[in-house]
N, C-alpha and C positions, 0 to 999 in steps of 0.2 A: 593555493594550498587547499586541499579538500578536507572538510571536517569529518572525523571518524564518528563522533557521537553527536546525536541530534536531540534537541529538547522536544517535548510534545508539540509546542507551537511550530517548530521547524518541520516536523513530520507532517503536521496538518497542512502546512503551506506546500510542502513538497508533493504530497499526494492529493491536494485539493479536496480535503475531507473535513467535516466538522469535528471539533474536539470531542464531542459526545460520542461519535462513532469510533474514534480512536480509542477512547477509554473502554468502550464496550468490547471492541476487538481484543484489547489487552486482557480484560477480565475473562473473556471466552478462550483465550490462548490462540487467537487467530493471527496475531502479529507478535513477533519477538520483542520483548522489552526487558530492561535491566533496571533494578531498583537499588539505589544506594541511600539508605536511610529513607528519607521522604522524597528523594529525587527520582524521577522516572526518566530514563534515557534510552535511546535507540541507536543501534549500530547501523550506519548508512548502508554498509555492505549487506547486512541481513535484510533490510527493507528492499534494496534493489533485487536481491535474490528471491524474496517473496513475490515481488511483482513479476519477475521472469518465470517463476515456476507456476504462476497462476494466469499465464498468458492465454487468451482465448484465440484459438486458431481462426484464421481468416476464412470466412465462408465463401463458397463459390458464388460469384456475383450473378450468375445466370439464374440462381434460385430466387433472386429478388427482382428480376425483370418482369414486367407485365407480359402476359401471354398475347401473342399476335392473333388477330382474327382472320 
């Protein structure tokens, strides 16, 4: 069973990011968060969508190969 709502610790583990970075992103509005009283929670679907929409396109590998003499 997939969890719908994640705690800050679970998001940090899921994204391999420090908790300080997560809270900074929340305060800057870079990551969607929901607050219920003093509890901060994140919808897993929204986190997944955020990651997909910020995907970096794969670069052409030939740009990174050394030039032949």
